[in-house]
N, C-alpha and C positions, 0 to 999 in steps of 0.2 A: 451287667455282672455285680455280684452281688457285694455286701461292703465286707462281707467274713471274707470273700477272694481276694477283692482288691489289699485288706488285713496281711492276707496270707501271704501274698506275689508281695508285697513290700517289704513282709518283717524277711523275708526268706531270701533276697535280694541284698537286706541293707545287711542281714546277718552273716550271707554267702562272701560277698564282698571282706567283712572283717575277721573273717576265720578262714577261706578258700586255703588253701597250700597255691602259692604262685611268687617266684620271685621276688625278692624285694622292690628292685629295680621296677615291678609293673604294680607294686603296691598303691602309686597314686591312680595310674589307668584303670585299674579295678574301682578304685572311688568314686572316680569320673563317670564310668558305667554302671554303677549304683545310684548316683546320682541324677543321670542321666534315664534312669527306668524306672524309678521313683517318679519323678518330675511329669514323663511321659504317661504314666498309668495313672493321676490325679489330672493331666490334661484332656486324655480322652474321655474318664468320667465326668469330666465339667462339661467339655464340648457336647456327649452322648447327652447331660443335661438339659443341656440348653438346644440343641440339634430339639429333642423329641418335643422341649417347650413351643419353640417356633414352629414346629410340622402341627401340633396342636390346633395353635393360633390360627396361622396360614391355613387349617383345613374351613375353620370354621369362618372364617374371613371369606373364602370360595365358598362356602356353603349360601354363604351368603347375597352375594354377587349371580349366583346362581340364581336363589328367588327374584332377587331386584329384574334379572334378565328375562326369567318365565316371566314374570309381571308385562314388563315393558313387549313383549312377545302378542302376549291378548290383549296390551292398550293398541298397537302397532295393527293387530286384525281385526279389531272393532272401528277404530279409524278410516282401514281401508272400506269395514262394508258401510260405512258412514258416507265416504268417498263416492263410491261408486251408485248408491244409493242418490245421494246428490245429484250425480253426472246427470244418471238418467232422468231426473226431473226437470233438471237443465234442459236438456234434450227436448224434452216436452213441451216443454213450455216454449221452448227457442221452434220450435214446429210451429206451434200453435200462434206463436205472434207470428209469424211467414205467412200462414193464414187466413189470422184476421188484416195484417196486409192488402193479401191477396182479394180478401173480400172488402178491402174501403175501397180498393180502386175499383173492384165493381159496381160498388155502390155510394160513389159520388153525385151520380147525376138520380140516387134516386130518393128517397124519406129524408128530408131534413133530421125527422126524430131519431131515425133507426141510425141513420149517420154519426148523429151525437153518441148514443149505445156504443156502436161498435167504434168510436174514438174512445169513448171510456174505457171499455175492453181492453182496446189495444194497452192505454196509458196504465192503467194496471197490470196490464201483463209484465209491459215494457218495467216498472215497479219489480213486480215479484222475479222477474227474469234477473234484475241487476243485482237484488235482496239476495237472491242463489249462488250469483258471482260471489258475490263478497265471501257467505260463509265456506263455498267451494275452495277461493281463495285462503283464509281463514282456515282452512282443515287442512291446507296441501301446506300450507308453513308447517301447522302442528307436526303434522306426519311426516315435515321435511328434517327436523328437527329431533322427535322420538327415534329417528331412525336414525342419526349422529348418537344420540344416548347412546343406541342400540347396540352401536358400531363401537363406539367407547367400550361400554361394558364386557362387550365380549372379547377386545384387546386387554382391556385390564384385568378379564377371566382365563387371558388367555396365558398372561405374563403371570398369573398365579398358578395356574396350573402347572407351569415351567419349576416357578420357583420350588412348588411342593414336590415335583417328581426330583431337581435336585436336592432337596434334604432329604427325601429318602434314600436317594441313593448315599448323601455322605454318610448318613446314619447307620444303613446297612453294611458302608466300608467300617465305621468304626466298631460296628456293634461281631464283624466278622474276624475283629484285629481282635479285639477283647478274650472272644471264644476261641484264637487262638492262642492266645495268651495264657488263658485259663486250662488251655489241654496239655499245654508244656508242665506248667505246674502241675496237673494231675499223673501223668507220666512222669514229674519227682518226685513226687510222694509214692507214686508205687513203686519206683523202685527203693524210694528212703525204707518205705516197707520191707521188701525182697529182703535189703541188705539185714534188716536188721536180725529179721527170723535166722539170715547164714550165718550174722555170727552170732545170736542165742544158740544154736547148733553148734556150732564148735566150740563151743564156751560152757556146753552143757553140765559140764559138770564141778566149774567151779561159783557158777552162782549160790548166794546164799554162804560162801565164805570168802567174802570179802569183796565181791565181785557183782556192779549192776548192770542193765540193760536198758534204756530207756530212749524213744523217739518221742525227740522236741523242735518246734522250731522247722522241722524239714529239714534237720538233721539226727543223726543216731549216737547217743553219749555213749561209752565205754568206763564205768567209772571204776578205778578199784584199790579199794583202802590201802595200807600203807605197810599193815600185817604179811599183804600177800606179797607185796613186791622187798619190802625193803625193810631191815632193820632201825630202828630209830637213832637217825641221826646220820645215816649212812645212804650214799646211791649205789652201792653191787644190790644189781636183783637178784631176789633169791633162784634157788631154783624150781619151785612149785609157778614161781611169777613166772621165768623165763618161760614155763611150760605153755603158759597163757598166752604171752606175748608171742609166740611162736606159732600156734595153734589162729588167732586171729592174723599174724600173719600172710596164712596160709590162704584167707581169705579174702582180704585187701589184693591180693597177688594176683588173684582174678578176677578184682572189679577196679578196671582201667581208669572209671569217670568217678572215683572218689578221692578226695581230701584231707587228706589224714592231719590233726594238729595233736598233737600229745602235751595237756601242759601239767606242770606239777603244783602241787600248792602244800602249806605247811599249815598246822596252828599259829598262835601265838607267844609261843612262848621263843624266849627270844634262844637263835644256836649256839650253844656251847663247845662247838666242836674244834675241827682245826683242821689241815689240811688245804689250805688257802681258801677255807671256805668262809665267806664273812658275815653271812648271816643265810634268813630263812631265803631268801630272795636268789641267793647263790644255791643254796641246797634246792630250791626249786628245779631251775633251768638245770642243775647237771641230775639229776634224776629224768627229766625229762629228754635230756640228752642220751641218758643211759638206756631207756626203751626204744631210741631210735635204731641206734646201732645196734640192737637186737634184732627188730627188724628190719633190716638193711641187710647184715649179715645171715639172715633163717628168709631170705625172699629174693626176688627178684624186681620186688618195686623202685620204682620208677628214684630216688632222694628227691627230684624235684618235687613230688606228689607231700613232701614233709615238713611237718616245723614243728620246730623243741621250742615249747614256752614256758616258762617258767610267771607264777603268781604270787611267788610266797604266800603270806595270809591275809592277802588284802581280796580276797573272795572268795571268805568263808559260808560254807551251806550252813552253817550253827552260831551263832551270834554268843550265846551259851559260855562261859568260863569254867563250866566241870570240865571233868577229866571226860566223859563220855560225848560233848560238843566238839571238844576237840580231837576225840581219836576221829570222828567223821569230817573234822578240814584234813586230817593228814590223811591226802590222797591224792590220787594220778589218775585225771582226764583225756579218755582219749575222741576226741570229736570227729565224727567220717562224716563228711557233707557233699553233695554231691554237685559236680560240676554243673556250672548254669554257662556252657560255650554258647548251646543252641537260642538261650533266648537271648544273651548279650548278640547273636547276629540279626536276629529276629529283629533287634530293635536299631540295630546298626544300619539295617538294609530300608529301614525308614525313617 
């Protein structure tokens, strides 16, 4: 899994947990799931890298052991040939010795010179025979040692092959899990794009009139300027703005796997109204609540999918103090987030 996919996964998980629509009593549980997901993915990435490195190192070591093993087999074969050759020579000398002993007996009463000659030959044959016996024993010991080494190398090679196989299986399992995670994320991205297209089609007549639709961070952001929804300092939605909210509610009603957060934003000019509104923060929350009520009143959306929140002047899109910048900051953002239940179930099952 590449770095881009990991970063995308982590970002989606963090953003989804922070902004997904859940009851407040489940907020901490989702934060824990998000942390678990992030840790799990980092651990998978680290383990995958470590296992790949171990697999490469083990493969190299196994190849070296195989070379030693093959060399030892060649040495053992050569030693066996020498052993058989010496054994053949030993048998020939032993047969000659028997023949000389036989002749010695026959010639004991014969020529003394011939007897000494035969005795000398016999002695030489015995010495040669002893030498061959010693060489044969030494070669036999060497051959036995090499056989032991060969058995040890074979055992080590078998163990190495088993470790390599286990490592490969572990790597394949981790890679399979990563592929599954990437597949879930790809499906979520596809769902978000499809949702953006539906929202864009539903609000086609409002774009360029204080409304913009953007897909980023695995979410769809519907931003509505103050002029499309509210009069200055008010929170009652204008008829044109109500019409846009109703059309959006129709789309959200048909897409049940989408959580909805409505965020109110103001500029940094202190609120100067009354009616129990203390400041810009109160005003931003009041505006978000007004939009939530319109959505509920004009659709069958489960209210548990909706969150109304106010940001006041504390999350501006423009930091300049010009009238144009302040106008851009006076907005309402409707953030649409796909539910990640499938992803959380997968993480919990492992």
